[in-house]
N, C-alpha and C positions, 0 to 999 in steps of 0.2 A: 630694727636694724641690726645686722650681724657684725657688731664691732670687732670681735676677735678675728673673724675672717678678713675684714677690711684691713686691720692692722697687719695681719700675716702677709697678705698680698702686697701691700705697700712696702713692707719691710724687705721682702724678697726682690721687689722691683729696685729698691735702693741698693741692694747687694749687687744686682745686675749692672746698675749704673757704675758702681765702684769698679767692677771688673772691666767695663769698657774704658774707664779712665786710665787703665794700664796701657792703652794704646798710645796716648800722647806721652806717657812716661817712657815707653820704649823709644818713641821718636826723639824725645829729649836726650836720651842716652846716645842714640845714633848721631844726632846733630851736635853733640857736645854742649848742650844747653843745660840749665839748672833742672835737676830731677826732683828736688825736694818739694816744690809746689804741687806737682802731680801726685807724688807719693802721699803727701799730707791730705790732699782732697780725696783721694781714693780711700785712704784709711778712715777718714771721717765718715764718708758715706757707708763704708763697710761696717764700721763699728755701730753706727746708729741703726743701720738696716738690720744687722744680725740681732741687736738688742730688741728691736721691735718684733722681728719675725719669730725669734725663739722665745720671747716673752709672752706671745699670744698663743693660746691653745684652743683653736676653734673646734668645737665638737660638732657643729653643724656646717657642712661643706657646701650648702646650697647658697648660691649668690642670687639675690632677688634684684629686680630692676632698680630699686632705690639704692641698693648697695653698689650696683654697677655705676650709676651716675656719680656717687660720692667717690668711688675708687678712681674713676677717670679724672675728675676734676682735681682731686688731691694729688694724683700721680704727676700731672703737669706742673702743679705748684711746687711739689717736692723736687722734681727733676730740675726745674728752673732754679730753685734755691741752691741745691747742691752743685748744679752745673755752673754756678757763678763762682765757686771757690777757686778754680784754676786762675781766673782773671784777677782775683784779689791776692792770691798767694804769690803770683808772679809780679805783683805790684804794678800791673798794667792799668787796672781800673779801680776806682773806689767802689764802695758797696752798692750804691744805687746804680751806677753805670754798669757794674758787673752783673747785677740782676737784669738790667735792661738788655744787655748783650746776650745773656743766657736765654731770656724769654724770647728775644728775636730769633735766636737759633732754634730752640725746640719748637717754636710755632712756625718755623720756616718763613718768617717775615723778612728777615734780611736787613732791616734797619740797623744802623751801627752807630756807636759813639766813639769808635776808635778813629782817631784823626790821621794817624800814620800807620797804615796797614802793613806796608812793606818793611817797617821797622819793628814789627811785632815778632816775638819768637816763633819759629816755624812750628814747634810742637803745640803752641797755643793756637796757631792758625788751623792746625789739624783737628784739635779738639773743637774749635769753632765750627768747622765743617762737619764733624761727626754729629754734633748736636742737631744740625739741620737734617742730616741723613736719617737719624733716629726719629726725628719728629715728622719726617716726610710721610712715611707709611704709617707711623703712629706707634708710640711706645706701647700703648695698650693692645694694639693689634698684634704686636710681637708677643706680648704677655699671653694673649689668648692662645697662641700656638704652643706655648710651653706649659700653660696652666693645667692641662690634664695630668701632668706629672705631679702636681700638687693636690690632685683630687678635686679640682674646682672647675665647674662648668664655665664656659666663656661666652655664651650667647648674650648674657646681660651686658657684658663689657663691649661686645661687638655693636650692639644697638646703641650704647651710650657714645661710643667712639664714632659711629657712622649714623647720626640721627637725621639724615636727609630724607627726602621723599621716598626713596626706594633703597633698601639694603639688599643688593643683589648678591646672593651667595653662590659660589661656584659649586659647592658640594653640600650635602645635608649637614655635615659636621663642620662647625665654624672653625675648629682648630685646623682641620685640613685646608679649609679656605685660606686661613691666615698664612699657613706654611707655603702654599702655592703662590699667593700674592707676594710673599717675601722672596721666593725664588725668582720670580719675574723681575722684581725690584733689584735684587742683587745682580741678576744677569744683565740687565740694561746698564747698571752702573759699571760692571766690568767691561762690557763692550765699549762703552764711551771712553773709559780709561785707556783701553788699547788704541782706539782711534786717535785720541788726543796725543798720546805718545808718538804714534806714527806721524802726526801732523807737526811734530817738533817741540811739543811741550815737555818739560821735565817730568819725571815720574811723580814727584811730590805734588807739583802744581796740577798735573792731570788728575791725580787722585782727589785732591781737594775740590776741584771744579766738577768732577764726576759726581762726588757726594752731594754737592749743592745744586747741581742741575737736575738730577732725578728727584730730588726733594722739593724742587721749585723754590729753593731757599734764596740763592743769589749771593751768598757770602763769597768773596773772591780773595785771592792772596795778593792782588795788585791794587794799588790806589786808583788806577784807571779802569778797574773791572775788566771785562773782556776786551774792551778797546785798548788796553795796555799791551795785548799781544800783537796788535796791528797785523792780523792775519785773516784773510778771507776764508781759508780752509777751516780754521778753528771756529770761526763764527758760524759757518754752515753746519759743522758737526753739532755745535751746541744748539742751533736752531732746531735741528731734527729731534734732538733728545728733549728739548723743552716742550715741543709739540707732543711727543710720546708721553712725557710726564704729566701733561695737562689733559690727557685722554683717560677715560675710565679704564682701570687696569683689568676689569672683567673682559673688556673687548680684546685686550692683548692676549688674555688666556684663550678666548675663543679662536683668535687667529692661530695661535700655537697648536690648538687642537683641531684645526682644519675647518672650523665653522665660519668661513669668511663671508658667506652669504648673509648670515644674521648680522654681521658687523656692517656690511654695506647698506643694510636696510635700517640701521639704527637712526632714529629721528634726531636724537640729541647730537650724535656725531656729525650728521649733515649740517645741523644748525651751527655747531662749533666751528667747522671748517669754513662754512660760508661767511660766518662772522669775521673770522681771521682774514679771509680774502678781501672782503669788503673794506675792513679797516685798513689793510695794507694799501689798497687802491686810493682811499681818501687821503691817508697820510702822505703817500708818495706824491700824489697830485699837489698837496699843499707844499711839499718840499721843493717841487719843481718850480713853483711860483714864488718861493721865498727869496729873501735877499741873500741869505747864506744857505744855498741849496744842499740837500743831502741826497745820497743815492738810494736806489731801491733796496739794497741790502740793509742799510741803516733803518729804513722804514720797516722792513720785514722783521728785523731783529727786535726792535723796540716794541712792535705790536705783539709779537709772540712772547717776549719777555714779560711785559706788563699784563697781558691777558691771562697768562698762566700763573702770575704772581711770583715769577722767579726774581725779577728785579735786577738782572744784569743790565749793564749799559755799554754801548759802544760809541755813544755821542751824547753831548749835552742837550738833551731834548727839551730842557727848560727854555731854550732860546728858539725853539721851533714856532711856527705860526700858531695863532690861537685855535684854529680849527683842528690842527693836529693834536694840540694839547687837550682839547675837549674830547676827541676820540680816545686818546690814551687814558684820560680820567674815567671815561665810561667803561673802558676795558678793565680798569682796576676794580670797578664795582662788580662787573659781570663774572669775572673769573673763568676758570676752566670747567671741565665736565665733572659731574658727580662721580665719586669713586676714583678720582685722581688725587694727586698730592697738592693740587693748587687750592687757593682760597677763593674768597669772593662769594657772590650769591649762588653761583654754579648754573651751568647751562640748563640742567634738567628743570630747575625751578622756573627759569625764564620760559622754556618751551611750554610747560604745563600752564603757567600763568597767562601766556599769550593765547593759548587755546581757550582758556576760560573767558578771557576778555572778548575774544572773537565770538564766543557763544552768546555773551551778553549783547553785543552789537546786533547779532542776527535776530534777537528777539525784540529789539527796539522798534517801535512803530507797529508792532503786531501784538495787540493785547491778548489775542486768543492763541498766540503761538506757544507751543509746549517746549520748554527748555530741553535742549539736548544735553546728555551727560558728557562730561569732559573725558576724552579717551586718550590714552597714550600707549603706543605699541599694540594697538588693537584691543586694549583692555580698558574698562571703565576705571577712572581714578576715583577712589573713595572720597566722600565728602570730608572726612577727617584729615585726609592728606591735603586737600585744597585749603582747608582751614589752617592747617599747619604752615603751608606756604605763605598765606597772607599774614599770619602771625609772625613768621620769620622775617618777612620783608619790613613789616612795621617796626619790629624790635631792632632790626639791622640799622635802619636809618635813624631811629630814635637814639640809639647808642652813639652812632656817628655824629649826630647833632650835638649831643651832650659833650662828647670828647672835643669836638670843634670849639665849643664854647669855652671849655677849660683851657685849650691852647690859646684862643683869642683873648681870654682874660689875663693871660701872661704877657700880653702886649704884642702878639704876632698878628700879621695881616690876614685877611680873609682867605687868600689863596693858600698860604702856608697852613692855616688852621684847618680848612676843609680837607686839603690833601693829606695832612697828617692823620686826621680821623679816618679817612677812607683807606689810606695805605696800611694803617695799623689793623683795622677790623677786617680788611681784605687780605692781610698777610702778604703784602706786595713787596715793601722795602722802600725804595725811593719815592719821593713825591714831587711837589712843585713848590715854587717860591724858595724859602730858606732851607728846604730839605730836598732840593733838586739833586740830580745825579752827580753834580760836582760838590755837593755839601754833605753834611752828616747830621746826626741828632744830638751831638754833644752839647750844643748851646742851649738846649731846653733846660728849664729849672727841674729840680728833682720831682716836684709834684706833678709836672706834666709828663715826665718820663714814667712815673709809676701809673699814671692814668692810661698812658699808651700801652703799658704792660698788661693792664687789665683788658684793654680793647683787643690786644693781640691774642691773648689766651681765649677770650670769649669768641673771637672770630675763628680761631683754629678749631674750637670745639663746637662750632656752628650754633653758638649762642645758648640754646636751651639747656645743654648739658651743665653749664655753669650758672645760668640764670635761675634754674629751678632750685638751686641751693639757697636763694634769697627768698623763697616762698615759704611762708610759715607752715603750710600744710605738709611740706616735705619732711619736716622734723616731728610731725605728730605721729603717735603710735597708730 
């Protein structure tokens, strides 16, 4: 393991985080709020980062796969730790709550322990939104783009940050890939900001919500989330960009480069859109027959919000009929497309898994039948990819079960316990029961909050990146 190189990369990442913390510092100056908390947190991150970076002298600049996994996991933990400082230095939250809020930000989960959001300093709300925007495309993916400047290759980091079934590169050089993905990400964020301002949202609120929409994070500046705007136009704008954020960013690149035909033929995209349409129909049908009916827009908004893991709300869906809640709960599990900023199992795994199951059924009752290979996009899916998908699903639900037991052991009911586990590992935000859209996570004991923090980070890194650190063979020479 190349310890000097790992330390150098993490040190410079921390320096970069310190530089980004100057943004809320400038906002505090502009809003006439306290500047010292942000100056102190930026200074702490910068001093520690420079000490580590300048103190390490890597002679070998080659980053191996094992180094990449360790850097990715450590980067998320360090970013979450230092990202919690503004919450503590502004005396808004205690240490455990500050860590929880920071982890929920960088993992784009959107669960919150802040009970009065509209009473929170605006500079802190901006920092809160920035953490989600950074976590959306991935701190490491950004680092890959600038890592050639340090003389370090980034492919190992790209594989660790995107350990899903398929890592679809746009160009042979991963650094170029990262830059182009970031340009698309920044472009969508800017376009949404302009549209929200045009719709009547203030520049500050439009910026915060643009940052947390494209990251599918869901942090809002309003206690009532998007419902607080009470505007159909704003909701439609955000719906469109949530769908875009939940779509594979490689497909966005193909559209921008004129390869629309390949996008229309994409199997995962068709599944993703059909799933959304089907879920909207079922939820809307349930609301029509409910005692307290909701409209089509409410059904569409919540389906898109929860399926992409954004977690915005426009209605108290916790009071909706049971069938609607079951659909929404399943959407929390499934998530958006691979290569998007959403969490959950991801559509690609579901599509490949369903194809494998269909192949099994086709052989049942035919002892002499020869098994057909599982194919996706006209190509055979390797056996190791299939094994990885099954392993991921087992690990996903095992972790969710353990987390649910921890929450239940703290005295919470089964609905709250299960939804807390699923919303944390799926990086969604709100859940059901005592963590519904009109509630928060502040009432949980510290042990439960820290357990949920682990679940959020594991889910954001798609489990294996962090679980491998607990395997003894990982640490052997």
